[in-house]
N, C-alpha and C positions, 0 to 999 in steps of 0.2 A: 953363652949357653950353659944351662945347668948340666952338671955331670950326669950321664946316663948310668943307671944301675941295672945290674942283671940279677936274676934269681938262679942260684944253683939248683940242680935237679933235686938234691936232698932237701934243701930248704923249702923249695916249691912243694914237694910232696908232704913234708912235715906240716906246712901251713894248711894244705888242703885237708889233711887228716884232722887237724884241729878245727877247721871250719865246718867239716861235715858233722862232727860230734856236737859242736855248739849249735848248729842249725837245727838238727833233728827233724828234717822235713820230709823224709821219705825213706823207703826201705832199700833203695839201690841207687848207687852212683856209678857211672862208668866214665873213664877218661880215655878218649880216642888215642890210638897209637902214635899220632903225630905230635903229641905234647912235647915241647922242647924245653931244654934247660934254660934258655935265654928268654923265656916268655915274660913279657911286660904287660900284656893285655890278657886278662882272663875272661873268657866268654862262657857264660852258664846258661843252660836252658832247663826250665822246669815248668810244670803245669801250673795253671791258675789255682791257687790254694782255695780250699773250701771256705776258709775264713779270709776275706779280702784284706783285713788288717795285717795278716801275716805277710802278704806280698809287699805291702807298703813298708812294713818294718824291715823285711829282709832286703828288698831292692833299694830302699832309700836311706836306711840307717845302718844296718849291719854290714853289708858289703862295702859301704863307703868307709866305715871305720876300719874294717879289715884291710881294705885296699890302701888306706893311708899308712897303716902300721907296717904293711909289707911292700910298700912302694909299687903297687900294682893297680892298674885301671881295670875295674871289674864291670863287665856289661852283662846284665841279666835280661833274658827274654822269656816271656811266659806264653804258653800255648794251652789250648784245651786239652784235658787229660786224654781224650780219645784220639788226639792227633800225635801222641808221643811216638808211636812206632812208625807211622808213615813219615814223620819228620826225621827220625833216626835213619830210616832206610834212604831217604833223599840225601842226607848229609854223607852217608857212606858212599852212595853212588857218585856224588860230586867230589868226594874226598876233601871236603872243607865244611866248616861249620863251627860247632862249639867245642870247647876244651873239656867241659864237665857237662854231663847229660844226666839229669835226674829222672828216674823211672819210679813207677808205683810198685813194681815187682822186679825181681832180679832177671835181667834179659840175657840168658845164656846164649841165645842165638847170635849175639854180636861179639862173641869171644874173640874171633879172629881179627876184629877191627879195633880192639882196644889194647891198652898197655896191660901188663901184668901188675895188678894192684898190691902185690905182696909187700912191697916196701911200706905202703900206707898201713896195711894191716899190722905189720911188725912194729912200726913206730907207735901206733895207737895202743897196741898191746903193752909196750914198754911203759907208756905213760898212764894208761887207764886200767890195765889188767886184762885178763882173758875175756874175749867176747862170749856171748851166748852161743851155744853149739849151733843153733839154727842160723845165726848170722854167718858162720863159716860155711855151713852146708848149702846155704842159699847162693853163695858167690864163689865157691871153689869147685873146680872140676878135678875130680880125683884121678881121672885118666890122663889129662894133660898137665896136671899139677900146676894149674894157673888160676889165680884169683882174677875173675873177669869183671869184678865189681867190688864195691864197698858198701856194706849194709850199715847205714848210720842210725837206723831206728827200726822198731817194729810197731805195728798199729793195732790196738784193740778194735774189734769189730762188733759193736753192740747190736742187738736185735730189738726191734720195736714190735709191740703187739697191742691190739685194741682190747684193753681190759674189760670194757663194758660188753663187748661182743662175746668174749670168752666167759665172762661171768653169766651172761644170759643163757649159755648152753651148759653151764655148770661144769666147765672144764678149765684146765690150766695147761698151757703149752710147754710141758716139761720134757717131752721126748719127741723124737721124729714121728713116732706112731701117733702121739697126741695131735701133732700138727696135721697129719694126714686125716685122721678121723674127725677131729674138731674143726679143721679148716673146711672139710666137706660139708659139715653141718651148717657152718656160718655162710658158706657160699650158697647153699640151697635155700637158706632162710632169708638172707639179706642181699644176695647177689654180689657179695664182696669177696674177691679171690685172695688167695695167699700170694704174696709177692716175692717170689724167688726166681732169680734169673736162670734161664737155661739156654744161654747164648755164648758165643765165643768171646768172652770178656772176663775181666779179673774177678769180679764179685761172684760170677757163676763158678769160676774155678775154685774159689774158696768154699763156696756152698757145697759143691759136689765132693770135694775132698773131705769135708766134714762128714757128709753122709757116708762116704766110703769108709772112713775111719770108724764110724759107728757100727758098721757091719764087719769090721775086721779086715777090710780091703785096703790096698795101697798101691801106688804106682811102682814103688821099689821098696826093698827092705833096707835095714840099717847099713848093709855093706854095698848098697848101690845096685843090687841085682834087680832086674825087672821082674815083678810078680803081679802085674796088672791082670793077667789072664788067670782067674781063680773063681771058685764057686762063690766066694764072698763078694767079689765084684759083680757077678751075675745077680746075686740077691739085691745088692745095692741098686743096680739098674732096674730091676723089677719094681723096687720100691719107688724110685723116682718116676717111673712111668705111671704108677698108681697115684702118686702125689700130684702129678700134673693133671691127669684125667679127672681126678675127684675134686681138686681144689683150685686149679689155676685157669688162666686164659691164654690165648695164643700170643699175647704181647710179650711174654717172657722169652720167646725165641729170638726176639730182636732187641733185647735190652742191651744197654751199655752200662758202664759203672756208675753213671749218674741217674739212671732211670728210677731207682728206688727213691731218690730225693725228690723226684717230680710226681710221686704218686699222691698228689694232694687230694684228689677225689676219694681215694681209698682210706688214707689215714687222717684226713681232714686236718692236716698240719703240714706246713711248709718246713722241710727240714733244713732251714737256713740257720745254722748255729750262731752266726754272727748277729743275726737279727734277734735271736733269743737272748743273747748276752746284753744287747743294747736296749731291748724293749721291756718295759715293765708289764706289758700285756701282750705276750707273744701269741700269734694266731694259731694256738694249738689247744685242742681239747685236753682237759686234765686226765682223761682216761687212756692216753697213749703212754705205754710203759716200755722201757728198754729191757729186753730180756734175751732174745735169741735172734736168728737171722731172718725169720719171717717178718715182713714189714707191713703187711696189711691184712691181718686176719683176726 
């Protein structure tokens, strides 16, 4: 029988840190608290990537090469992105599941159920230098002094707008007020609404935080003190109400993070980037422009 090898905790964490940086697939990784030093099988869960070729590369090429190099059998399972939190809750309840769990955003609510990722942060900082400030603030609890995750990347969030429609009304969506007034004109003239989620999901969270910041509002200040209750927040809420009433439809209240990608009827373009890459004639009108977070206006 071949000699069995084990991974020390330090080597295991060093390898994971390197893997996370090389993969660059999401903004937050958590490792459950039961991760053991003698781990020989590494189980990873992540969402189905927007570009299918990435899953094939990561699952069939990258982790196999990494596993051979580190004498570890790597098992990768993929789920729909909207199932991540329910799957995490189920694994916590059962006290079994995956060793590494990738999320689309830092999941602070699972802090009590994961290891302190400090050693991974320190190892990567030694090797690659200091991380962006947002990476630390997104995964570090200043009260408990625990790193509840590891932020391996951040994601640009481009906005698309219909240039032909905006040209027709003689406007350009350069400010939130432009989107409100111009979006209302387009909706009244063409029946095409602005596509901004107003539901309990990730994209809505980013949209509303962006609007709040534009009004000088924030959930907390630089020192972590709650400052949500403010006149600036109230003005931002008033604006969002007007934005919805004048430019949107009820569907935005039930959106998930993939809804904007399915707004084919609105933007006349399937936002399947893998198809764009492979097709010489992508099914997209040339007047769709990437600019801000409104997707169909």
